[in-house]
N, C-alpha and C positions, 0 to 999 in steps of 0.2 A: 313756580319755583324761580328765584332770580338768577341770574348767571353768574354770581360772588356766589350765592351758595351752593350750586352745582359746583364748582368749581373745586371749592372746600372740600364738599363730599367726593369728589373724584378724587380729590390729592389724598384725604383722610382711607379713601378704600385702598389704593395702589399703597398707600404705605403700610397699612395692617397687612395686605396682603404679603408685602415681600417680607416683614419681620414674622409672620407666619411660616412662609417657606424658609427662611434661616433658620429658625427655632426649632420646625422638623427635622433640620440638620443635624444638629446638637447631639449628644449625648446627654446622662442624667449627670453627669461632670462638670458639662459647659464645655469640653473638648467636640471637636468634629469627629462624630462616630466612625469607625469603619465598615464598609459595608461588609454582609458577612457573605461568606462563598457561597456559591447557585449551587442547591443540592437539584439532586432528581425530583421531579415529580411525575405523579402518576398521569397517565392518560385522560383529559379529556376537564383538568383541573384548572380553570380558566378565570376569568373575574366572579367573582359572587361565589365560588367555592367553598365547600364546609376545608375549616384547616384538616390537615393531612395530620397532625400533630408531631410533625418534626422540629426539635426546638431552635430558635432563631433565622426561622421560615416566615417571609411576610404572604400575608396572600397576594392576587393578583394575576396577570400574567408575566410568565415569566420565561424567558429564552436561557437557553445555552450555548453556547457556541466553543466550537474545539476545532483545531488543530486537522485537515485533512490528511490523509493516508497518500502516498507518494502514487504507489499505484491505483487505488481505489478499487472498487469492485469492478471486473472484467464485465463485459456485455454478456449476458446468458443467450446462449445461440439455440434459437429450438428447432427442432428438425423438422424438416416437413415433410407430409406425407407422400409417394410419390404419387402424382396424377394421372389419370387416363380418360381416353377420351370417350363419348357415349356411344352410342350404336344410336341408330335413328331410329330405332323402335323404340331404345329408352327414352330418348328425347321425346317424343312423340307420348312416351307413357306420362312423363313428368307435366307435357304441357296441358296435355287432357285434365288433368286432377285442377288446375285453376278455372274459378268462377270466369264466365264468359264477361264478353266486356258489355258497359252499361249500354253502348248506342252505337250504331253505324258509325264509322265516321263521316264527316262532311265533307263532300268533296265541292270545295268551292275556289274560287280561282282566287292567285295571290290582290290582296288589295293593295294596289299602288295608289299613294296619297295623291292630291291635284297636285299643280306644280307651287310651288314657293312661291309668297308676295314678291313683289322685286323690289327693289332698295328705294327707302324712301328718295326724292328729291329733292335736289341744296335750292333753298328757298333765296329767296331777297333779302338782302342786307339794308335792315331801315338804318339811319345815320339818324339821328334824331335824340337830341336830349330826353332822358325820361329824369322825372317828371317831366312834362314839360311845363317852359319858362313864361308862358301864357296861361290862363287860367281861363276858361270859358263862363260867361254869364249864363248864370243860374236862369232857368223859370223862376217866374213869381208864382208862388200858392196859390191856388186857387182856393177862393171863401168857402169854408167848410159850410156845409146847410141845404 
């Protein structure tokens, strides 16, 4: 497809999209339609949900915003039960109910890694131009055969 044809098709698509959006915002009388007040929706009624039957309700995801109360809800404090320390015999009974460990722990010394490599040494600076001004003579090609 030629560049001109693609440009014309792109402009045509942009214009039709803009006209479609503008047309969807207008009511039947040609004036811009007022938005219907947001009504409560049942929980779980999101995209693709069946219409609920409320007049003037549009399908889709709807958010409801309202002013918050000044005090809001207070934090619900939960009463903590009194704690008691277990006796040694009770602790042993609890620990005896646990399954045994899979294997004996390994007792290896700490694996210390070898010393780090020394930092690289500074190299020599070569003050020649690149590529070199002189081109070396090419060797003659050997005859094939």
